[in-house]
FIKOLZA-1660 file (N, C-alpha, C; in steps of 0.1 Angstrom, whole numbers, plus 5000, padded with zeros to 4 digits):
% residues 217
   i   px   py   pz ch aa at
   1 1599 1397 8485  A  M  N
   1 1591 1409 8489  A  M CA
   1 1593 1412 8504  A  M  C
   2 1593 1401 8512  A  K  N
   2 1594 1403 8527  A  K CA
   2 1608 1409 8530  A  K  C
   3 1618 1405 8522  A  R  N
   3 1631 1410 8525  A  R CA
   3 1632 1425 8522  A  R  C
   4 1625 1429 8511  A  F  N
   4 1625 1443 8507  A  F CA
   4 1618 1451 8517  A  F  C
   5 1607 1446 8522  A  L  N
   5 1599 1453 8533  A  L CA
   5 1608 1455 8545  A  L  C
   6 1615 1444 8549  A  L  N
   6 1623 1445 8561  A  L CA
   6 1634 1455 8560  A  L  C
   7 1641 1456 8548  A  L  N
   7 1651 1465 8546  A  L CA
   7 1645 1479 8546  A  L  C
   8 1634 1481 8540  A  S  N
   8 1627 1494 8540  A  S CA
   8 1624 1499 8555  A  S  C
   9 1620 1490 8563  A  M  N
   9 1617 1493 8577  A  M CA
   9 1630 1497 8584  A  M  C
  10 1641 1490 8582  A  V  N
  10 1653 1493 8588  A  V CA
  10 1658 1507 8584  A  V  C
  11 1657 1510 8571  A  L  N
  11 1661 1523 8566  A  L CA
  11 1652 1534 8572  A  L  C
  12 1639 1531 8573  A  G  N
  12 1630 1541 8579  A  G CA
  12 1633 1543 8594  A  G  C
  13 1637 1532 8601  A  L  N
  13 1640 1534 8615  A  L CA
  13 1652 1543 8617  A  L  C
  14 1662 1541 8609  A  F  N
  14 1674 1549 8610  A  F CA
  14 1671 1563 8607  A  F  C
  15 1663 1566 8597  A  A  N
  15 1659 1579 8593  A  A CA
  15 1652 1586 8604  A  A  C
  16 1643 1578 8611  A  G  N
  16 1635 1584 8622  A  G CA
  16 1643 1588 8633  A  G  C
  17 1653 1579 8637  A  Q  N
  17 1662 1582 8648  A  Q CA
  17 1670 1594 8645  A  Q  C
  18 1675 1596 8633  A  A  N
  18 1683 1607 8629  A  A CA
  18 1676 1620 8631  A  A  C
  19 1663 1620 8628  A  S  N
  19 1655 1633 8628  A  S CA
  19 1651 1636 8642  A  S  C
  20 1650 1626 8651  A  A  N
  20 1644 1628 8665  A  A CA
  20 1655 1630 8675  A  A  C
  21 1666 1623 8674  A  G  N
  21 1676 1624 8685  A  G CA
  21 1686 1636 8683  A  G  C
  22 1697 1634 8675  A  P  N
  22 1707 1644 8674  A  P CA
  22 1703 1654 8663  A  P  C
  23 1707 1667 8666  A  Y  N
  23 1707 1677 8656  A  Y CA
  23 1721 1678 8649  A  Y  C
  24 1721 1679 8636  A  T  N
  24 1734 1680 8629  A  T CA
  24 1733 1690 8618  A  T  C
  25 1744 1695 8613  A  L  N
  25 1744 1704 8602  A  L CA
  25 1741 1696 8589  A  L  C
  26 1733 1702 8580  A  T  N
  26 1732 1697 8567  A  T CA
  26 1742 1703 8558  A  T  C
  27 1744 1697 8546  A  Q  N
  27 1754 1703 8537  A  Q CA
  27 1750 1717 8534  A  Q  C
  28 1737 1720 8531  A  A  N
  28 1733 1734 8528  A  A CA
  28 1736 1744 8539  A  A  C
  29 1733 1739 8551  A  Y  N
  29 1736 1748 8563  A  Y CA
  29 1751 1750 8565  A  Y  C
  30 1759 1740 8564  A  A  N
  30 1773 1741 8566  A  A CA
  30 1779 1751 8556  A  A  C
  31 1774 1751 8544  A  L  N
  31 1779 1760 8534  A  L CA
  31 1776 1775 8537  A  L  C
  32 1767 1778 8546  A  T  N
  32 1764 1792 8550  A  T CA
  32 1773 1797 8562  A  T  C
  33 1781 1787 8568  A  L  N
  33 1789 1791 8579  A  L CA
  33 1800 1800 8575  A  L  C
  34 1805 1808 8584  A  D  N
  34 1816 1818 8581  A  D CA
  34 1825 1819 8593  A  D  C
  35 1837 1825 8591  A  D  N
  35 1846 1827 8602  A  D CA
  35 1841 1839 8610  A  D  C
  36 1837 1836 8623  A  V  N
  36 1831 1847 8631  A  V CA
  36 1839 1852 8643  A  V  C
  37 1850 1844 8646  A  A  N
  37 1859 1848 8657  A  A CA
  37 1873 1842 8656  A  A  C
  38 1883 1849 8661  A  Y  N
  38 1896 1843 8661  A  Y CA
  38 1902 1845 8675  A  Y  C
  39 1913 1837 8678  A  S  N
  39 1920 1839 8690  A  S CA
  39 1935 1842 8687  A  S  C
  40 1942 1849 8696  A  D  N
  40 1956 1851 8694  A  D CA
  40 1960 1857 8681  A  D  C
  41 1951 1866 8677  A  G  N
  41 1954 1872 8663  A  G CA
  41 1947 1864 8653  A  G  C
  42 1947 1850 8655  A  G  N
  42 1939 1841 8648  A  G CA
  42 1942 1839 8633  A  G  C
  43 1932 1837 8625  A  A  N
  43 1934 1833 8611  A  A CA
  43 1937 1845 8603  A  A  C
  44 1948 1844 8595  A  M  N
  44 1951 1855 8586  A  M CA
  44 1943 1852 8572  A  M  C
  45 1938 1840 8571  A  D  N
  45 1931 1837 8558  A  D CA
  45 1922 1826 8560  A  D  C
  46 1909 1829 8561  A  A  N
  46 1898 1819 8562  A  A CA
  46 1889 1820 8550  A  A  C
  47 1890 1810 8542  A  L  N
  47 1882 1810 8529  A  L CA
  47 1868 1804 8531  A  L  C
  48 1860 1807 8521  A  S  N
  48 1846 1803 8522  A  S CA
  48 1845 1788 8522  A  S  C
  49 1835 1782 8529  A  P  N
  49 1834 1767 8528  A  P CA
  49 1831 1763 8514  A  P  C
  50 1834 1751 8511  A  T  N
  50 1833 1746 8497  A  T CA
  50 1830 1731 8496  A  T  C
  51 1825 1727 8485  A  T  N
  51 1823 1713 8482  A  T CA
  51 1832 1709 8470  A  T  C
  52 1840 1718 8466  A  S  N
  52 1849 1716 8454  A  S CA
  52 1863 1712 8459  A  S  C
  53 1868 1700 8456  A  T  N
  53 1881 1696 8459  A  T CA
  53 1892 1704 8451  A  T  C
  54 1888 1710 8440  A  D  N
  54 1897 1718 8433  A  D CA
  54 1900 1731 8441  A  D  C
  55 1890 1736 8447  A  T  N
  55 1892 1748 8455  A  T CA
  55 1899 1744 8469  A  T  C
  56 1894 1733 8474  A  Y  N
  56 1899 1729 8487  A  Y CA
  56 1914 1724 8487  A  Y  C
  57 1918 1719 8475  A  G  N
  57 1931 1715 8474  A  G CA
  57 1935 1701 8478  A  G  C
  58 1926 1694 8485  A  L  N
  58 1928 1681 8490  A  L CA
  58 1915 1673 8489  A  L  C
  59 1916 1660 8491  A  A  N
  59 1904 1651 8491  A  A CA
  59 1896 1654 8504  A  A  C
  60 1883 1654 8504  A  M  N
  60 1875 1657 8516  A  M CA
  60 1869 1644 8520  A  M  C
  61 1869 1642 8533  A  Q  N
  61 1862 1630 8539  A  Q CA
  61 1848 1633 8542  A  Q  C
  62 1845 1646 8544  A  G  N
  62 1831 1651 8546  A  G CA
  62 1826 1658 8534  A  G  C
  63 1814 1663 8534  A  Q  N
  63 1807 1669 8523  A  Q CA
  63 1812 1684 8521  A  Q  C
  64 1815 1691 8532  A  V  N
  64 1818 1705 8531  A  V CA
  64 1832 1708 8537  A  V  C
  65 1841 1714 8530  A  G  N
  65 1854 1716 8535  A  G CA
  65 1856 1731 8539  A  G  C
  66 1864 1733 8550  A  F  N
  66 1868 1746 8555  A  F CA
  66 1883 1746 8555  A  F  C
  67 1889 1757 8550  A  F  N
  67 1903 1758 8550  A  F CA
  67 1908 1772 8551  A  F  C
  68 1920 1774 8556  A  G  N
  68 1925 1788 8557  A  G CA
  68 1938 1786 8565  A  G  C
  69 1944 1798 8569  A  S  N
  69 1957 1797 8576  A  S CA
  69 1955 1803 8590  A  S  C
  70 1961 1797 8600  A  L  N
  70 1961 1802 8614  A  L CA
  70 1975 1807 8617  A  L  C
  71 1975 1819 8624  A  D  N
  71 1988 1825 8627  A  D CA
  71 1987 1831 8641  A  D  C
  72 1997 1827 8650  A  D  N
  72 1997 1832 8664  A  D CA
  72 2005 1846 8663  A  D  C
  73 1998 1856 8667  A  T  N
  73 2004 1870 8666  A  T CA
  73 2007 1876 8679  A  T  C
  74 2002 1870 8690  A  D  N
  74 2004 1877 8703  A  D CA
  74 2016 1871 8711  A  D  C
  75 2023 1861 8705  A  G  N
  75 2035 1855 8712  A  G CA
  75 2032 1848 8725  A  G  C
  76 2019 1844 8727  A  G  N
  76 2016 1838 8740  A  G CA
  76 2017 1823 8740  A  G  C
  77 2006 1816 8743  A  D  N
  77 2006 1802 8744  A  D CA
  77 2007 1794 8731  A  D  C
  78 2007 1802 8720  A  K  N
  78 2008 1796 8706  A  K CA
  78 1996 1788 8702  A  K  C
  79 1985 1790 8709  A  L  N
  79 1973 1783 8706  A  L CA
  79 1964 1793 8698  A  L  C
  80 1962 1791 8685  A  A  N
  80 1955 1800 8677  A  A CA
  80 1942 1792 8671  A  A  C
  81 1931 1799 8671  A  S  N
  81 1919 1792 8667  A  S CA
  81 1910 1801 8658  A  S  C
  82 1901 1795 8650  A  V  N
  82 1891 1802 8643  A  V CA
  82 1878 1795 8646  A  V  C
  83 1868 1803 8647  A  T  N
  83 1854 1798 8650  A  T CA
  83 1846 1800 8637  A  T  C
  84 1840 1788 8633  A  M  N
  84 1832 1788 8621  A  M CA
  84 1817 1787 8626  A  M  C
  85 1809 1797 8624  A  G  N
  85 1796 1797 8630  A  G CA
  85 1786 1805 8621  A  G  C
  86 1774 1807 8627  A  D  N
  86 1763 1814 8621  A  D CA
  86 1757 1823 8631  A  D  C
  87 1763 1835 8633  A  P  N
  87 1758 1845 8642  A  P CA
  87 1744 1849 8638  A  P  C
  88 1734 1847 8648  A  G  N
  88 1720 1850 8645  A  G CA
  88 1714 1837 8640  A  G  C
  89 1722 1827 8638  A  A  N
  89 1716 1813 8634  A  A CA
  89 1705 1814 8624  A  A  C
  90 1708 1821 8613  A  N  N
  90 1697 1823 8603  A  N CA
  90 1685 1829 8609  A  N  C
  91 1687 1841 8615  A  L  N
  91 1676 1848 8622  A  L CA
  91 1669 1840 8633  A  L  C
  92 1677 1834 8641  A  S  N
  92 1673 1826 8653  A  S CA
  92 1668 1812 8649  A  S  C
  93 1677 1802 8651  A  L  N
  93 1674 1788 8648  A  L CA
  93 1666 1783 8659  A  L  C
  94 1655 1776 8655  A  N  N
  94 1645 1771 8665  A  N CA
  94 1647 1755 8665  A  N  C
  95 1653 1750 8676  A  L  N
  95 1655 1736 8678  A  L CA
  95 1646 1730 8688  A  L  C
  96 1637 1737 8693  A  S  N
  96 1627 1732 8703  A  S CA
  96 1616 1724 8697  A  S  C
  97 1610 1716 8705  A  S  N
  97 1598 1708 8700  A  S CA
  97 1602 1698 8689  A  S  C
  98 1615 1695 8687  A  Q  N
  98 1619 1686 8677  A  Q CA
  98 1624 1673 8682  A  Q  C
  99 1625 1672 8695  A  G  N
  99 1630 1660 8701  A  G CA
  99 1645 1659 8701  A  G  C
 100 1652 1670 8698  A  Y  N
 100 1666 1669 8698  A  Y CA
 100 1672 1668 8712  A  Y  C
 101 1681 1660 8714  A  T  N
 101 1688 1658 8727  A  T CA
 101 1702 1662 8727  A  T  C
 102 1708 1665 8715  A  E  N
 102 1722 1668 8714  A  E CA
 102 1725 1674 8700  A  E  C
 103 1736 1681 8700  A  Y  N
 103 1741 1686 8687  A  Y CA
 103 1753 1677 8684  A  Y  C
 104 1753 1671 8672  A  R  N
 104 1763 1661 8668  A  R CA
 104 1768 1665 8654  A  R  C
 105 1781 1663 8653  A  L  N
 105 1787 1667 8640  A  L CA
 105 1799 1658 8636  A  L  C
 106 1799 1652 8625  A  F  N
 106 1810 1645 8619  A  F CA
 106 1821 1655 8615  A  F  C
 107 1833 1653 8619  A  M  N
 107 1844 1662 8616  A  M CA
 107 1856 1655 8612  A  M  C
 108 1862 1659 8601  A  A  N
 108 1874 1652 8596  A  A CA
 108 1886 1661 8594  A  A  C
 109 1897 1657 8598  A  N  N
 109 1910 1665 8595  A  N CA
 109 1916 1659 8582  A  N  C
 110 1915 1667 8572  A  D  N
 110 1920 1663 8558  A  D CA
 110 1934 1668 8556  A  D  C
 111 1940 1673 8566  A  D  N
 111 1954 1678 8565  A  D CA
 111 1964 1668 8571  A  D  C
 112 1977 1670 8568  A  D  N
 112 1987 1660 8574  A  D CA
 112 1991 1664 8588  A  D  C
 113 1988 1676 8593  A  D  N
 113 1991 1680 8606  A  D CA
 113 1980 1678 8616  A  D  C
 114 1983 1678 8629  A  L  N
 114 1973 1676 8639  A  L CA
 114 1966 1689 8642  A  L  C
 115 1952 1689 8642  A  W  N
 115 1944 1700 8645  A  W CA
 115 1933 1696 8655  A  W  C
 116 1929 1705 8664  A  S  N
 116 1919 1702 8674  A  S CA
 116 1906 1709 8670  A  S  C
 117 1895 1702 8674  A  V  N
 117 1882 1707 8670  A  V CA
 117 1872 1706 8682  A  V  C
 118 1862 1715 8682  A  A  N
 118 1852 1715 8693  A  A CA
 118 1839 1720 8687  A  A  C
 119 1828 1716 8694  A  L  N
 119 1815 1721 8690  A  L CA
 119 1810 1732 8700  A  L  C
 120 1802 1741 8695  A  Y  N
 120 1796 1751 8704  A  Y CA
 120 1782 1754 8700  A  Y  C
 121 1774 1759 8709  A  I  N
 121 1761 1764 8707  A  I CA
 121 1758 1776 8716  A  I  C
 122 1752 1787 8711  A  K  N
 122 1750 1799 8719  A  K CA
 122 1735 1801 8719  A  K  C
 123 1729 1802 8731  A  T  N
 123 1715 1805 8733  A  T CA
 123 1714 1818 8741  A  T  C
 124 1702 1822 8745  A  L  N
 124 1700 1834 8753  A  L CA
 124 1707 1832 8767  A  L  C
 125 1709 1819 8771  A  D  N
 125 1715 1817 8784  A  D CA
 125 1730 1817 8784  A  D  C
 126 1736 1818 8772  A  G  N
 126 1751 1819 8771  A  G CA
 126 1756 1809 8761  A  G  C
 127 1769 1807 8761  A  L  N
 127 1776 1799 8751  A  L CA
 127 1781 1786 8758  A  L  C
 128 1778 1775 8752  A  D  N
 128 1783 1762 8757  A  D CA
 128 1792 1755 8746  A  D  C
 129 1804 1750 8751  A  Q  N
 129 1814 1744 8742  A  Q CA
 129 1819 1731 8747  A  Q  C
 130 1821 1722 8738  A  T  N
 130 1827 1709 8742  A  T CA
 130 1842 1711 8743  A  T  C
 131 1848 1701 8751  A  P  N
 131 1863 1702 8751  A  P CA
 131 1869 1699 8737  A  P  C
 132 1881 1704 8735  A  F  N
 132 1887 1702 8722  A  F CA
 132 1891 1687 8721  A  F  C
 133 1890 1682 8708  A  V  N
 133 1894 1668 8705  A  V CA
 133 1905 1669 8695  A  V  C
 134 1916 1663 8697  A  E  N
 134 1927 1663 8687  A  E CA
 134 1924 1653 8676  A  E  C
 135 1926 1658 8664  A  L  N
 135 1924 1649 8652  A  L CA
 135 1938 1648 8645  A  L  C
 136 1944 1636 8645  A  A  N
 136 1956 1634 8638  A  A CA
 136 1954 1636 8623  A  A  C
 137 1964 1637 8615  A  G  N
 137 1963 1639 8601  A  G CA
 137 1955 1628 8594  A  G  C
 138 1945 1632 8586  A  Y  N
 138 1936 1623 8578  A  Y CA
 138 1928 1614 8587  A  Y  C
 139 1924 1619 8599  A  S  N
 139 1915 1611 8608  A  S CA
 139 1902 1619 8609  A  S  C
 140 1892 1612 8616  A  S  N
 140 1879 1618 8617  A  S CA
 140 1873 1614 8630  A  S  C
 141 1863 1621 8635  A  A  N
 141 1855 1617 8647  A  A CA
 141 1842 1624 8646  A  A  C
 142 1832 1619 8654  A  T  N
 142 1819 1625 8655  A  T CA
 142 1818 1631 8669  A  T  C
 143 1817 1644 8670  A  L  N
 143 1817 1652 8682  A  L CA
 143 1802 1653 8687  A  L  C
 144 1800 1653 8700  A  V  N
 144 1787 1654 8705  A  V CA
 144 1786 1665 8716  A  V  C
 145 1777 1674 8715  A  L  N
 145 1774 1683 8726  A  L CA
 145 1760 1680 8731  A  L  C
 146 1760 1673 8743  A  D  N
 146 1747 1668 8749  A  D CA
 146 1740 1679 8756  A  D  C
 147 1728 1682 8753  A  F  N
 147 1721 1693 8758  A  F CA
 147 1718 1691 8773  A  F  C
 148 1715 1679 8778  A  A  N
 148 1713 1677 8792  A  A CA
 148 1725 1679 8800  A  A  C
 149 1737 1675 8795  A  T  N
 149 1749 1676 8802  A  T CA
 149 1753 1691 8805  A  T  C
 150 1749 1699 8795  A  F  N
 150 1752 1714 8796  A  F CA
 150 1740 1721 8802  A  F  C
 151 1730 1714 8806  A  G  N
 151 1718 1721 8812  A  G CA
 151 1710 1730 8802  A  G  C
 152 1711 1726 8789  A  I  N
 152 1703 1734 8779  A  I CA
 152 1689 1729 8778  A  I  C
 153 1680 1737 8782  A  V  N
 153 1666 1732 8782  A  V CA
 153 1659 1736 8769  A  V  C
 154 1647 1731 8767  A  D  N
 154 1640 1732 8755  A  D CA
 154 1637 1747 8752  A  D  C
 155 1634 1755 8762  A  A  N
 155 1631 1769 8760  A  A CA
 155 1642 1776 8754  A  A  C
 156 1655 1773 8758  A  E  N
 156 1666 1779 8752  A  E CA
 156 1668 1775 8738  A  E  C
 157 1665 1762 8734  A  L  N
 157 1667 1758 8721  A  L CA
 157 1657 1764 8711  A  L  C
 158 1647 1771 8716  A  A  N
 158 1638 1778 8707  A  A CA
 158 1644 1790 8701  A  A  C
 159 1655 1795 8707  A  D  N
 159 1661 1807 8702  A  D CA
 159 1676 1806 8702  A  D  C
 160 1682 1798 8693  A  V  N
 160 1696 1796 8692  A  V CA
 160 1702 1808 8684  A  V  C
 161 1712 1815 8691  A  D  N
 161 1718 1827 8685  A  D CA
 161 1729 1823 8676  A  D  C
 162 1736 1812 8678  A  D  N
 162 1748 1809 8670  A  D CA
 162 1751 1794 8673  A  D  C
 163 1756 1787 8662  A  I  N
 163 1759 1773 8663  A  I CA
 163 1770 1770 8653  A  I  C
 164 1779 1762 8657  A  G  N
 164 1790 1759 8648  A  G CA
 164 1801 1751 8654  A  G  C
 165 1814 1753 8650  A  F  N
 165 1825 1746 8656  A  F CA
 165 1838 1754 8655  A  F  C
 166 1848 1750 8662  A  I  N
 166 1860 1757 8664  A  I CA
 166 1872 1748 8659  A  I  C
 167 1881 1754 8652  A  I  N
 167 1894 1747 8648  A  I CA
 167 1905 1754 8655  A  I  C
 168 1913 1746 8661  A  Q  N
 168 1925 1751 8669  A  Q CA
 168 1938 1745 8665  A  Q  C
 169 1948 1753 8664  A  G  N
 169 1961 1747 8661  A  G CA
 169 1971 1750 8672  A  G  C
 170 1979 1741 8676  A  D  N
 170 1990 1742 8686  A  D CA
 170 2003 1745 8678  A  D  C
 171 2006 1758 8677  A  L  N
 171 2017 1762 8668  A  L CA
 171 2031 1764 8675  A  L  C
 172 2032 1760 8688  A  K  N
 172 2044 1762 8695  A  K CA
 172 2055 1753 8691  A  K  C
 173 2052 1742 8683  A  F  N
 173 2062 1733 8679  A  F CA
 173 2068 1736 8665  A  F  C
 174 2064 1747 8660  A  S  N
 174 2069 1751 8647  A  S CA
 174 2084 1751 8646  A  S  C
 175 2089 1744 8636  A  G  N
 175 2104 1744 8634  A  G CA
 175 2111 1735 8642  A  G  C
 176 2104 1727 8651  A  S  N
 176 2110 1718 8660  A  S CA
 176 2110 1704 8654  A  S  C
 177 2113 1694 8662  A  S  N
 177 2113 1680 8657  A  S CA
 177 2099 1673 8659  A  S  C
 178 2088 1681 8658  A  N  N
 178 2075 1676 8659  A  N CA
 178 2067 1678 8646  A  N  C
 179 2070 1670 8636  A  P  N
 179 2064 1672 8623  A  P CA
 179 2049 1670 8623  A  P  C
 180 2043 1664 8634  A  G  N
 180 2029 1662 8634  A  G CA
 180 2021 1674 8637  A  G  C
 181 2027 1685 8642  A  Y  N
 181 2020 1697 8645  A  Y CA
 181 2022 1707 8634  A  Y  C
 182 2012 1716 8634  A  P  N
 182 2013 1727 8623  A  P CA
 182 2024 1737 8626  A  P  C
 183 2029 1744 8616  A  S  N
 183 2039 1754 8618  A  S CA
 183 2031 1767 8621  A  S  C
 184 2039 1778 8622  A  D  N
 184 2033 1791 8625  A  D CA
 184 2037 1801 8614  A  D  C
 185 2029 1805 8605  A  P  N
 185 2015 1800 8603  A  P CA
 185 2014 1787 8595  A  P  C
 186 2002 1782 8594  A  D  N
 186 2000 1769 8587  A  D CA
 186 1985 1769 8582  A  D  C
 187 1983 1761 8572  A  F  N
 187 1969 1759 8567  A  F CA
 187 1962 1747 8573  A  F  C
 188 1950 1749 8577  A  Y  N
 188 1941 1738 8581  A  Y CA
 188 1932 1734 8570  A  Y  C
 189 1928 1721 8570  A  H  N
 189 1918 1716 8561  A  H CA
 189 1909 1707 8569  A  H  C
 190 1897 1711 8572  A  V  N
 190 1887 1704 8580  A  V CA
 190 1874 1703 8573  A  V  C
 191 1869 1691 8571  A  S  N
 191 1856 1689 8565  A  S CA
 191 1845 1683 8574  A  S  C
 192 1833 1687 8572  A  V  N
 192 1822 1682 8581  A  V CA
 192 1810 1676 8573  A  V  C
 193 1801 1670 8579  A  V  N
 193 1789 1664 8574  A  V CA
 193 1793 1651 8566  A  V  C
 194 1789 1639 8571  A  P  N
 194 1793 1627 8565  A  P CA
 194 1787 1625 8551  A  P  C
 195 1794 1618 8543  A  V  N
 195 1789 1615 8529  A  V CA
 195 1777 1605 8530  A  V  C
 196 1765 1608 8525  A  P  N
 196 1754 1599 8526  A  P CA
 196 1756 1586 8520  A  P  C
 197 1763 1585 8509  A  A  N
 197 1765 1572 8502  A  A CA
 197 1772 1562 8511  A  A  C
 198 1781 1567 8520  A  A  N
 198 1788 1557 8529  A  A CA
 198 1778 1551 8539  A  A  C
 199 1769 1559 8544  A  V  N
 199 1759 1555 8553  A  V CA
 199 1750 1545 8547  A  V  C
 200 1745 1548 8535  A  I  N
 200 1735 1539 8528  A  I CA
 200 1742 1526 8524  A  I  C
 201 1754 1527 8519  A  L  N
 201 1761 1514 8516  A  L CA
 201 1763 1506 8528  A  L  C
 202 1766 1512 8539  A  G  N
 202 1768 1504 8552  A  G CA
 202 1755 1497 8555  A  G  C
 203 1744 1504 8554  A  L  N
 203 1731 1498 8557  A  L CA
 203 1728 1486 8548  A  L  C
 204 1730 1489 8535  A  L  N
 204 1728 1478 8525  A  L CA
 204 1737 1466 8527  A  L  C
 205 1749 1469 8531  A  G  N
 205 1758 1458 8534  A  G CA
 205 1753 1450 8546  A  G  C
 206 1748 1456 8556  A  L  N
 206 1742 1449 8567  A  L CA
 206 1730 1441 8563  A  L  C
 207 1722 1446 8554  A  G  N
 207 1711 1439 8549  A  G CA
 207 1715 1426 8541  A  G  C
 208 1725 1428 8532  A  V  N
 208 1729 1416 8524  A  V CA
 208 1735 1406 8533  A  V  C
 209 1743 1410 8543  A  A  N
 209 1749 1401 8552  A  A CA
 209 1738 1393 8560  A  A  C
 210 1728 1400 8564  A  G  N
 210 1717 1393 8571  A  G CA
 210 1710 1383 8562  A  G  C
 211 1708 1386 8550  A  W  N
 211 1701 1377 8541  A  W CA
 211 1710 1364 8539  A  W  C
 212 1723 1366 8538  A  K  N
 212 1732 1355 8536  A  K CA
 212 1732 1346 8548  A  K  C
 213 1732 1352 8560  A  L  N
 213 1732 1344 8572  A  L CA
 213 1719 1336 8573  A  L  C
 214 1708 1342 8569  A  R  N
 214 1695 1335 8570  A  R CA
 214 1695 1323 8560  A  R  C
 215 1701 1326 8548  A  R  N
 215 1701 1316 8538  A  R CA
 215 1708 1303 8542  A  R  C
 216 1719 1305 8549  A  F  N
 216 1728 1294 8553  A  F CA
 216 1725 1289 8567  A  F  C
 217 1715 1295 8574  A  A  N
 217 1711 1291 8588  A  A CA
 217 1705 1277 8588  A  A  C
% end
């Protein structure tokens, strides 16, 4: 009984920390995002976010997959990007008075080519964006936009105009001896929001390991 109570307290502690510290997208919210901006002519084809691997075409590391094609049309630096966001943030997203200190998001590259990703948030004071992070094929990372670092105060978080992420492809190596980079054009496959089962199993694994250590101590 004591062990059960201890595990319940640990799970409760993690749940409390998740709700008070970082803000992240839920599966339901991620499914409402859409392509809101492009660069360099941008995406010729950005499909709706999905949870269906049949539609996505590949296995997803996250809960919600985003896919489409990026095409550089201006002949410039060959960096083409698509912004996935929520203009109006569901009629003004209010993140104030929640104890949020950052915007955090798990992002996975489910494609075999290298794609770069970044987070952004737009308030009445303007748009703030993290530097791009390169994700090799089939890799993942958790990106963080720290509010204090960008000088985003609680009053601004009360009226978030847009929030989401950016997918960027470096298309200048198309047709060269750099198979790790996307061609021009090419399809991206990026999924977000971690699978809850993996987190729960990890916590349960820690609990079992702790019980075994105590048993043999």
